[in-house]
N, C-alpha and C positions, 0 to 999 in steps of 0.2 A: 499074502506076499505077492502072489502072481498078479492079483488085481491092482496092487499098488504099483508094481513095475509096469503093468499095462497102461495105467493112467499117466505114469511118468513119461513113458515112451510117446503116448499120444500128445502130451503137453509139449514135448520137445519137437515133435513133428509139426504141431500147430505153430509153434514159435518159429521154426525154420520157414514155414510157408508165409507167415505174416512178415517176417524180416527179409523175405526174398525181394530183390529188385523187380523181378517179373510180376509178382503180385501187386506191388505198388504201382507199376506202370499200367497194368490192366485196370486196376480200380480207378486210377487217375483218368485214363481214357474214357471209362464209363461215366465218370462225373462230368467230363467235358462234353461228351455226347448228349447227356441228359440236359445239361445247362444250355447247350445249343438248341435243343428241342424246346426249352422254355422260352427262348427268344423268338422262335419261329411260330410256335402255336400261340394263339391269342390267350392272354392270361386274364383271369378274374382277380380283383374287381375293376381293374383299370379299363377294361373293355366293356363298352355298353352291351347289355343283354341282347338288344335287338341286333347289334352288329354280330354278336356271337351266333345268333340264329341264322343270320344271312350268310355267314361264312361257312357253317357246317350244317349238315343234315341233322335232324333230330336224333337218329340212331348214333351217328358219329359223335355228337355232342354228349350224349349219355355215356358213351364209352370213354371219352376223354375225361369227363367229370369223375367217373367211377374209379379210374386208375390214377387220378390226381394230376394229369398232364395239363389241366387248365389252371393249376396253382402249384407248379413244380417246386418252387423254392420253399414252400411251406408243407410239402407232402412228407409224411412220416418216413417213407422209404428213401427220400432224398437226404433227409437228416441222418438216416442209418448209413447211407453210402458215404457221407462226409465223415461219420464216425469211424467207419472201417478204414478209409484212406488215412485218416489221422493216426489210427493205431498202427497201420502198416509203416507209416513214415517214422513213428516213434520207435518201433521195433527195429527197423533197418538202421536207424541212427545209433541206438544203444548197441547193436551188434558190431558196428564199424567204428564208432567214435573213439574208443580207447586207443586203438592203434594210431588213428589220425591225430589224436591229441599228443601222444608220445612223440610222433614225428614233428608236430608243430612246436611243442614246448621244449623238446630236447633235440635240436638239429644235430646232425652228424658233422662235427667241425674238424675232427682230427682223422686223417686218412691212414690206412694201413695198406700193406701190399695187396691183399685180396680186394679191398675196396677200389684201389687204383686200377686194377686190372678190369674192373667192371665199368669204369667210366669211359664211355665211347669217345668223348671229345676231350683230348688232352694233347699236351705238347711239352717236350723237354728242351730246355735252353741251356747250353754250356755256360758255366759260371767261372769267373776268376776268383771270387770270394763269396761266401755265404751271405754276409750282411748286405753287400751291394745288391745281390739278387732280391733279397727280401724287401729292401727299401724301394727297389724299382717296381716290383709288383704292387706294393702298397700305394705308390704314387699313381700308377696306371689305373688302379681300381678307383681311387678317389676322383681322378679326372673323368671317369665314365659314370659317376653317380653312385658308386658303391661305398660302403663304410667298412673297410677291412678290419679284422680283429686278429691280433697275434696271440696264439696259444702256445705255450711252452710245455711240452710233454716229454718227460725223461731226458731233459736237457736239449731237446730239439724244438725249434720254432716252426709252427705251422701257421699259415695264413688262411683265414676263412672270411668270405664275404657273401652276402646274399641280398636280394631285393624281393619285395612283395610276398613275404611269407604268408600273409593273410589269405592269399588266393587259395592256399591249401584247405582253408576252412570255409571257403565260399559255398560249397555244397550244403553245409550245415546251416549257413545263413538262409539259403533258399528253403531248406527243410523247415526252419523256424517260421519263415514267412508264410509258407503253405499252411502250417498248423494254425497260425493266427487267422488267416483267411477262412479256413474251414471252421475254426472256433466261432468266428463272427457269423458264418452261415448257420451253424447249429443254434446259436443263441437267437438269431432272427427267426429260424424255423420253429423254435419252441415258444419263445416269448414275444416275437414280433407279430404285428397284424397290419392289415391293409383294408382301407374302406374308401368310401366316396361320399361327397356332400355336394349339393347343388344350392347355390345362393343367388338371390337377386339383390340389386342395389338396395342398401339400407337394412338388409336382413342379417340376423345373427343366429348362429347355431352352436350348440355344444355337444351334439350327438352325431356320431358317425355311423353310417350304415356299412356293416361288414359284408364280406363275400358270402358267408353262409346265411345271410338274411338277418343275422342278429345285429345288435347295436352296441356301441361303446360310448360311455359318457366321458367327456373330457373335463379336466378340472378348470377349464377356462372356456371362453367363447371366442369364435372368430366372426368378424363382421365384414361384409362386403360394402366398401364405400364407392365402388365404381368398377365397371368392366367394359371391355370393348374389343374390337377387332380391327386390325389394319390390313388393307388389301394391296395387292400389286395392281398395276395398271390394267391388267386383263380381268380384274375382279376376283381373282383367286386369293384365299387368305394368306397373308404374310406372317402375322403373329397375333396371338391372343394375349391380353393382359388383364390383370385384376388388381385392384387396390384393396388390400386386406388390413384389418386391424385386430389385434388380440386384446380382449378385455377380460377383466376379472374383478368381481365385486364393484362394478361400475367404474373401474379405472382402466384407462387405456395403457397397456404395457408395451406394445410394439406395433409398428406400422411398416408396411412394405408393399411396393408394387411388384408383383411376380409375373414372370413370363415362363414359357416352356424352358425347362432345365435350370431355372433359377428360383427355387422354392423359398417359401417362408418356413423357418425352422424355429420352433419354440418348445421348450421343455422336452426335447427329444422327439417331437412330432413334426413331420414334414407335410407341408401343403403344396402340392404340385399343380400347376395349371395344366388341365387335360382336355377341356372342351369349352365351347362357348356357343350360344345359340339363342334364338327367339323363344319366348315362352308361349307365344300365340296370344298373349294378353296385352292390353294397352297400358302404357305408362302415363302418358299425358296427352291431352287434346288441346291444341291451341286454337282459339276461336276469336272472331270479331263479332261482338253483339251490338246491333244498331236498333235504337227505338223506332218503331213503326210510325208513331205520330210525328216524328221529326223533332221532337223536343229533346235536346240533349245530343251529345256527341257519341260516335261509336266508341266502344270500349273493348280493349284486348284482354282476354281472360285465359286462364289455364284451368283445366279440369282433369281430375282422375276419377275412376269409378267410385261412386259413393260420396264424392265431394260436392259441397254446396258453396256457390259463390254469389255474393250480393251484387246485383246489377244497379239498383238504386235503393232509396230508403224504403220502398214498398215492394220491391220485386227481387226475387232470387232465382237462380237456376241450379238444378241438381242433375249430375250425370248418373243415371241409374244402371245402364247396361252397355256393354260393348259386344258386338256380334261380328266375329271375323267370317269372311266368305258367306254372306247371308243369302237367304232366299225366303220367299213368302209362300205360305200354303194355308188356305182356309182362314185368312185373316191373322195368322200368327207368323212371327219372324223366327227362323231357325238358322243354324249354321251347318255348312257342309263339311268344313275342315278347319284346322287351326291356322290356315294360311291368312296372313294379314291383307291379302288382296281382296277387293270388293267388300270392305268393312261397312258396318253401320253402327250408329250409336243412338241410344234412347235417352232423352232428357225430359225433365219436367220443369216448366216455368211456373212459379208459384207467386200469387199476389196476396199480400197481407190485407189489403183493403177489402177484397171480395172473398178471400179464402178459396179462390179458384185455382186449380192446378191443370195446366195445359200440357198434353203429351206432344213432344216434338221429336222428330226423327231426322237424322242427317245420314245419308241423303233423305229427302222427303219421300216417304212411302205412302202413297195415297190410301191404301187399304187400312192403315193403322194410325197415320200421323194426323195431327191437327195444327200444323205449323201456322196456318193463317190466323188462327185464333190467339196466337201468342202476341203479347205486346212488344216482343223483340224478334228481330230477324237475325239469324246466325249464319256466319260464313266461316267454314273451316279453313285454317291457315296451315296447320301441320299436325300430323299424327305421329307420336313417338311411341314405339313399341317397347315392351319390357323384355329384357334379356336376362339370361341366367349364365352364370359361370360355373363350370364343373371342375371340382377340385379332387384330385386323388390324395388321400390322406394315408400316411404310413408311419408306423412306429417301429424302428429298426435298432434295437439296443446293441446289436453286435457290429454296427458300422465302424466304431472306433477300432475294433480288432481287424476288420477287413482293410481299412485304409492304412493302418500301421503295417499290416502284412504286405500291402502293395508297395509301400515305400521301402520296406526291408527287402522285398524281392528285387526291386530295382538295384539296390546296393549289392545284393548277393550276385545277381546276374552280371552286373558290371565288373565285379571282382573276378568272377569265374571266367568271363570272356576276354576282358581287357587287361587284367593284371597277370603277368607271367612270373612265376617263382623261379628266379635265377640264382644258382649257387656256383661259387668259384672257390677252389682250393689251390694252395700252393705249398710246396715243401722242398727243401734242398735234398738231393739224393746223389749217391754215387752210382753211375751206370755200370754196365757189365765190364767196361774197360777201366773202371776206377776213376773215371772223369767226374768231377763235381758238376751237377746239373740242377736246374730249377724245374721241378715237375709242376705243371699247371694243368688243372682239370676243371671242367665245367659241365653243368647239367641244367636243363630247363624243362618244366612240365608241359609246355606247349609252345607253339610258334618257334620251333627249333631252327628253322632256316634263318630267321632274323637274329636269334641268339648266336648262331655260328658266326655271323658277320661281326657281332659285338665282341665275341670271344677272340676272333682273329685280330680285331683292332687292338684289344688289350695285349695280346701276345706280341704284335708288331711294335707297340709302344715300349714294351719291356725290352725287346731285342735292340731297338734303336738306342735306348738309354744305356744298355749294357755295353754296346759298341763304343759309345762315347765316354765311358768311364775309364780312368787310368787303370792299367793292369796291376793287380796286386797278387802276391803269392798266398794261396790258401794254406794256412798252418794248422787248422783244426778240422778234423774229420767229423762230419755230422754223426752224432750218436744214433739217430733214428735210422741211419743207413746200414747199421750192422746186419739187419735182416736181409738187405739187398745183397750184401757181400756173401752171406751164407747161401742165399738162393742162387747166386752167380758162381759159387764155388771158389770165392776169393778167400 
């Protein structure tokens, strides 16, 4: 029995802690701080590994990876934090919602003496007759945007009007929006993934490389039909773009030119433009081939590595090798770096008549080239390098909940900050001297200074109308004022 009571007490204490506003605020601040860290610390896989190593020392990078700070939004502890905040919001809402709902669903429309004493903003206006006062306050309320309601209780008429009652529930709209946002974050953390692909023009892939080094197969393929970079006048990059096409079973399903922050979205998978650069390899070489014997006209040709082009009916040329940043050592051609500066190309001019193949180098390298033995002389016109486009790929199945929550939060915050719940009551009373008066009271949940001005305008409107009404003798004493007579000793 004692064990059961102890568990029951522990459960109540845990419930009070979870439903506490302080607990929710502390957890929410923790989530915000960790999310901010996730925007400041370079995140995998969208950041290039070389850039990560340049930004952090090896020890710091190991620490960040081990605690999950390089992939914050998919870390298990971040998902746990979102779950705890969500539970705290649900507990706080369950604890306070019943009272708030009763206040919202059944507003206090009829006043009694105790209630009227608690209303700070009120005014009593002398009346010549009850109906004239009730009509005047109803018209004044309609003129200021209220919709008055007349309630008869125990033979006495009460006037009630309000505006923006929904603002009382705005906090729960915000709670619901936070729960949707956190739900989306939890779904993305558990079921979502991010990766990276690199494409060259004409290349298609259906496999994404994930952060942990694994791969994920897509049910479709994405093809790069072109990529490029636009620069400012000073040469700095202005924007990167890629022309992508989605294909499946040989059919093209979707096509889009993407830029930064404008992804291609297909089947819930997003392809973001994240990088662009040279592969260090040649795409095309544009040449002018001229016969050495003088028979025939010069011919413009295009060559790619491994491609063969016919020069005449007996002669062809094949591009065998492209060497960026070349140098020669011991009769061999090597490359120093992937820089396209100082390039060289190796070609073979082949004759069908003699079966002879002549090695040609551009530029001519005396140690290895036999350019003079070729029946054609070659003049380079342009060298086009191959470029790659880097695409960040993500599958975030919880985004619908995140965006719905953001829209809902906007509505909730607008209701909480800009909508003022205003309530006005009116009832005819006999004052302590037995004089018939119209008691008017008002309350607002925020922006009370502006409400006081509106309330004063309503009271002034009623007073002016009553002064212009013809005087009539009151023949009926308000029933609801019996309690006022007793309280006054009448």
